[in-house]
C-alpha positions in Angstrom: -1.3 -16.4 -4.7 -4.7 -14.8 -4.8 -5.3 -11.1 -4.2 -6.6 -11.6 -0.6 -3.5 -13.4 0.5 -1.0 -10.9 -1.0 -1.8 -8.4 1.8 -2.0 -4.7 1.4 -1.3 -1.3 2.9 -3.2 1.3 4.8 -1.5 4.7 4.3 -1.9 8.4 5.0 -1.0 11.2 2.5 -0.7 14.9 3.3 0.5 18.1 1.7 2.6 19.4 4.7 3.3 19.1 8.4 -0.1 18.6 10.1 -1.8 19.5 6.8 -4.8 17.9 5.1 -4.9 14.1 5.6 -6.1 11.4 3.3 -6.4 7.8 4.5 -6.2 5.1 1.8 -5.8 1.4 1.2 -4.0 -0.5 -1.6 -2.3 -3.7 -2.5 0.6 -1.9 -4.3 1.8 1.0 -2.3 4.5 2.3 -4.6 2.2 2.4 -7.6 -0.6 4.0 -5.6 1.7 6.8 -4.3 2.9 7.4 -7.8 -0.7 7.8 -8.9 -1.3 10.3 -6.2 1.8 12.2 -7.1 0.8 12.4 -10.8 -2.8 13.5 -9.9 -4.5 10.3 -10.9 -4.7 8.5 -7.5 -7.8 10.2 -6.2 -9.8 13.4 -6.9 -9.3 14.4 -3.2 -5.5 14.1 -3.3 -5.3 15.9 -6.6 -7.6 18.7 -5.4 -5.6 19.3 -2.3 -2.2 18.4 -3.8 -1.5 15.6 -1.2 1.8 14.1 -2.4 3.6 13.3 0.9 3.3 9.7 2.3 3.7 10.2 6.0 2.4 6.8 7.4 1.9 3.3 6.1 1.2 0.0 7.6 1.2 -3.5 6.0 -1.6 -5.9 6.6 -1.6 -9.7 5.9 -4.9 -9.5 4.0 -6.5 -6.8 1.9 -9.8 -7.4 3.8 -8.0 -6.6 7.0 -6.5 -3.5 5.5 -9.9 -2.2 4.3 -11.4 -2.8 7.7 -8.4 -0.9 9.3 -8.8 2.0 6.8 -12.5 2.4 7.6 -11.7 2.4 11.3 -9.0 5.1 10.9 -11.3 7.2 8.8 -13.7 7.4 11.7 -11.0 8.5 14.1 -10.7 12.1 15.3 -8.0 14.1 13.5 -5.9 14.3 16.7 -5.7 10.5 16.9 -4.5 10.3 13.3 -1.8 12.9 14.0 -0.7 11.1 17.1 -0.4 7.9 15.2 1.6 9.6 12.5 3.9 11.3 15.0 4.6 8.1 16.9 6.0 6.5 13.7 7.2 9.6 11.8 7.7 12.6 14.2 9.1 14.9 11.6 6.5 14.0 9.0 9.1 13.0 6.5 8.0 11.8 3.1 8.4 8.0 3.3 8.0 7.3 -0.4 11.7 7.3 -1.2 12.2 4.5 1.4 9.8 2.3 -0.6 11.5 2.5 -4.0 
């Protein structure tokens, strides 16, 4: 199976309830979150200590996920918060449910 057809994930990281938000995309969510937690995932996440996965959505193709990530990044902050709270009202860390 090629990379495109494996699918991927669009996800949001934060440091706390309604804190700083980071929107990312990956084909391997568990590995990517581990990278963020160890400070190697992105400079932005490392700088702001964003270690809590609060929202994630699977997409059938990585291209679809990249498009969705770019769209979400253009959204107003309030729209991102609303999306997170529809799926995860208490802003729980969803990482443990992945592994």
